[in-house]
N, C-alpha and C positions, 0 to 999 in steps of 0.2 A: 779246344783252344783255337783251332784253325778258324772257326766261325767268329770268335771274339777278335782275333787278329785282323781278319778281313774286314769286319765292320769298322774297326778303328782306321785301317788304311783307306777305306772308302770315305770315311768322314774327313780324314786329313786331306785327301785329294779334293774333296768338295770345298773345304775351307780355303785351300789354295786358290781354287777358281774364284770363289767369292771375293777374296782379298785382292785378286788381280783385276777385278771388275771396277772401273773408274766410278760407276754409278753408286757403288756401295760406299765410297769414301765421302759422299755427301752427308752421311749420317755418322757422326763421330762416335756416338754412343754404341752403334752397331759395330763399328770398326774395332773399338776397344774390346767389346764382347768377343768378337771373332778372333782377335789377336790373342786374347787371354786363353781361349780354348785351344787355339793353334799351338801356342807355347806349351800348354799342359799336355797335349798329345805327342809333342815332338820326341821326348825321351822314349816313350813306348814304341813309336814308329821306328826310331833308331834301333831299338832292341829287336823289333820284328825283322828288320832288314838284315841285321847281323845273324839272326837265327836262320833266315832263309838262305843267306850266303853260305853259312856253315854247312847247312844241309846239302846245298848244291855242290859245294866243294867235296864233301864226303862221297856223294853219289858219283861224281866224276872220277874220283880217285879209285873207288871200287870198280868202276867200269873199265878203267885203264890198267888196273893191277894185273889183269890176265896177260897183258902184252908187255908190261914194263914193271919189273920188281920194285923199282924205286917208288912207284906209286903205292904199292902194297905196304911199304914201310911207313908211309905217311898216314895210313888209315887210323891207327890207334890215336895219334895226336889229334886228328880231325874229329874222331868220335868224342874225345874229351872236350874239344872246342864246342861241338854241337850240344853236348850235355850241359856245359856251362852256359851257353847262350840260351838254351831252353829254360833252365832254372831262372836265369835273369829275366827272361820274358814273362815267365809265369808270375814272378813277383811284381813285374810292372803291370800285369793284367789284374792284380788285386784291386777291387773297386776303391777309388780314391774319394775322400771326403771333399766335395766341391768347396767347402768352407775353410779348408786348411790354411789358406794364406790370409784369412781375415784377422782383423784386430778383435779384441774381446772386451767384454765387461765381466768382471769377476766380483762376486759378492761373498763375504764371509759373515756368518751369523752365529752368535753365541747360542749354545743349546743348553742341555741339562748340565748343571754344575755351578750356576750362579756366577759370582765374581771370578772364580777360577776359570770357567768356560770363557768369559769375556777376555781374561788375560791370555788364554790360549788362542782365541781369535786374533788377538794382537800379534802373537807369535807367528801365526800362519800368514797374516798380512805382511809382516816383515820378511818372511821367507819368500813370498811371491815377489815382493818389491826388489829384494836382493837378486833373485833369479832373473827377473826382467833386466836389471842393471847389467848382470853378467852377459846377457844375450844382446845387449845394445838396444833394448826396447825403451820406449818412453811410457811413463806411468803418471796418472793423476788421480788423486782421491776425489771422487765425484760427490759422495755423501757419506756421512759417518755419525754414529751415535756412540759417544764414549761412555765407559763405565766409571764408577767412582774410584776404582783402584788403578785406572790408567789403561785398561784394555778397551775392547769395543763390543758393544751389544750387537751392532751390525755396522758394516763398512762396505762401500762399493768403490771399486777402482777400475779405471780404464787402462788397458795395456795395448800399446800401438807399436808396430814395427816401423823402423826407419827405412824408407825406400821399399823396394819389392823383395820380399823374403824368398829364399830358395825353396825348392821342393821339400815339403815337410818341415820347414823351419819357421813358419808363421806362428803368431801367438796362439791361434786356435789349435793348430796342429800339435803344439807342445803342451797346452794347458787344458784341453778338453777332457782329459781323463781325471782331472782334479775334482770333478763334481761328485759330491756325496758327503757322508758323515766321517769326520776325522776325530779319532778318539785319542785322548791323552791320559797317561798314567804318571803321576808324580805327586810329591808332597807340596800341597798348596802353601802359599806364603801366609795364609790365615790359619794354618794347622799348627797347633802348639805341641801336639803329641808326636809329630813326625810320621803320621800315618799316610800311606799312599792313597790318593783319591783318584777316581776315574771320572772324567767329564768329556764333553764333546762339543764340537762346533761344526756347522754345516757350510759347505762351499757350493756355490752355483756359478757355472761359467757359461757365458752366452757369446756367440759370434756376433759382431756388430753388423747391422744391415744398412744398406744405403737407402736413402729416402725414396728412390725410384723403385726399389725392390719390395718395399712394404708400404702399401697405401693406407693411410689413416684418414678416415672421414672426420673432419672437425666436429660434425654433429654427433659423433659417437663419443666425444670426450666431455668429461666434467672437470673443470679446472678450478681449484681452490688455491687462494694465496693466504699466507699467514706469516707471522714473525718468526724468524729463525731462533732456535733455542740453544744452539751450540756456540763454541768460541768462533771468532772470526773478525772481530773488530767492530767498531762503532756502526759502520754502514750496514753490516750484516744484521746486527742485533736490534736496531732501532727502526727498521723499515719492514714492510710486509713484502719481503723479497723471496721468501721460500714458496715453492710451488708444489702442489699435489695434483697429479693427473689420474683420473679414473677412466679406464677404457670400458664403457658401458656394456658392449657385447660380450666381453670375456670376463669382466670383473677385475682385471688386472689394475693394480694401483702402484704408481711410481711417484716418489717424492724426491725433491732435491733442494738443498738449502746452502750448499757450500760456496756457490758463486755470489758475486756482489750485487748483481741486479736480478730483478724478476725475469727479464727476458732471457738472460744467460741460464738461469735455473730452469726455465721452461724448455729451452733448447736441449739442455742436458737431460732433462726428464724424458723428452720425446725420443732422444737417442736410445735411452734405456728401454722405453716402451717398444720401439721398433725392433730392438734386439730380442725382447721377450716374445713378441709376436712371431718373429722369424723362427725363434727356437721352438715355439709352440707348433708351428707348421712343420718344422723339421722332425719333431718328436712324433707327430701324427704320421708323417711319411715313413719314418723308421719302423713304426709299429706295424705297418702294412708290408714291409719288405722282409722277405724270408731271410736274406743275408744278414740283416740287422738283428733278427730274432736269434740267429745262430751265434752272433758275436758274443764272446765271453767277457768282453770289457765294455760295460755300459758307461755313458759319459756324464749324464746330468741327473741321475737318480739321487735326490737328496736324502732319501730314506735308507739308502744302502751304506752300511759301514764299510768303508774302503781301506782305511789305514789306521794303524795304531802307533803312537809316539810314546815309547816307554823311556822316561828320563832316568830312573835308577840304573837301567842297564844300557843306557845310551843307544837304544835299539829302535829302528824303524821297520815296520812290517806292512807290506801291502797284501791285503787279504784276497784280492782278485788274481794276482799274478804269482803269489808265493815269494815275492822279493823280500829279502831280509838283509839288513846290514847293521853294523854297530858303530855308525858315525852320525848319530842323530844330531849332534852339535853342528857338524858340517852341513848337513841337509838344511837345518833351520837357518843356516847362514847363507843359503842360496844354492848349495851344491845339489840341485834337484834332478839333474839330467839322468843319472843312472836309474832313479826311481821311475821317471817318465819313460825312459827307454824300455823298461820292463813291461809297461802297459802297451807301448807301441808294438813290441815284439809279440805279446800275447794276442793282441788284436789282429796282427798280420797272420799269425799262425791259424787263428780261428777262420779268417777269411780264405786262406789257402786251403784249409780243410773243406770249407764249404764249396770252393771251386772244384776240388777233386771229387767231392760227393756228387756235385751236379754233373761233372764229366762222366762219372761211372754210371749215373742214371741215364745220361744221354746215349 
């Protein structure tokens, strides 16, 4: 732990020097990057300084206790203070996801189960929209294909924070664990015999990427335009405003038709493409990192069944964390924080265990 703390203190001091250099302030992009990293390190630096101060105070009290009994009486409370400071610092040293304060693009796709799956996809979308509303985030449906019974075959929504979110409070920090297969058990509206059916919908969550972070060569794109097929008014349905972009090197395809103009749809599709390319690079990096392999909570594996929504029992169960509660109606109305917190806690526990394992090997 000492090595980790010292490297952070060294980086923090170097950032202070850079930010104090007038020459650096000629590059505002660099200044923003440095300030962002400086602010991210500040809480850990504060925890490290408290840990060091607690250790120094305890050492001094033990040294003086031989000559003054009053110092000996302080030792137990100082030991407790040091233990608390050490635990807090250990948690601060857990590797943080650099994307945690990013906005996200969230996609919900109907899976097995036909119309019932599409209705469930609509329920999930409403849950996320309500959750975003409760947290003060802004949302916008970017693209959607509705089903005949009112659900969604697929729908894509952007979720954006207002202002600068606090540590661990950004859309990606709270929603990244939603990626995977969500299973529903209930009596479908089309079921006349009252039998419970099981169907599923897939969720994919991606952090948004800035244009400067993901470079897209225009020569790598095939752009097709076509007439929008969904609702949206006269201007949407009578002009070739919908856009489909194919990224030739990766084969990724993104379409958008909800905006009124072809240019707006192209810009929206490029935003999604940047997010997908950023996520692709992130997944590749995670696959190579031992800490990521140890993590018990994966974030964007759409093939993994992560949660079951049982309507007859009003029960929601998360299969990764063991979380279970009987307030499904409240969760679907946006009360998602306890479920999200169970994933956050499980992920932190796995990372703490990895740190302890690395420490024992060192």
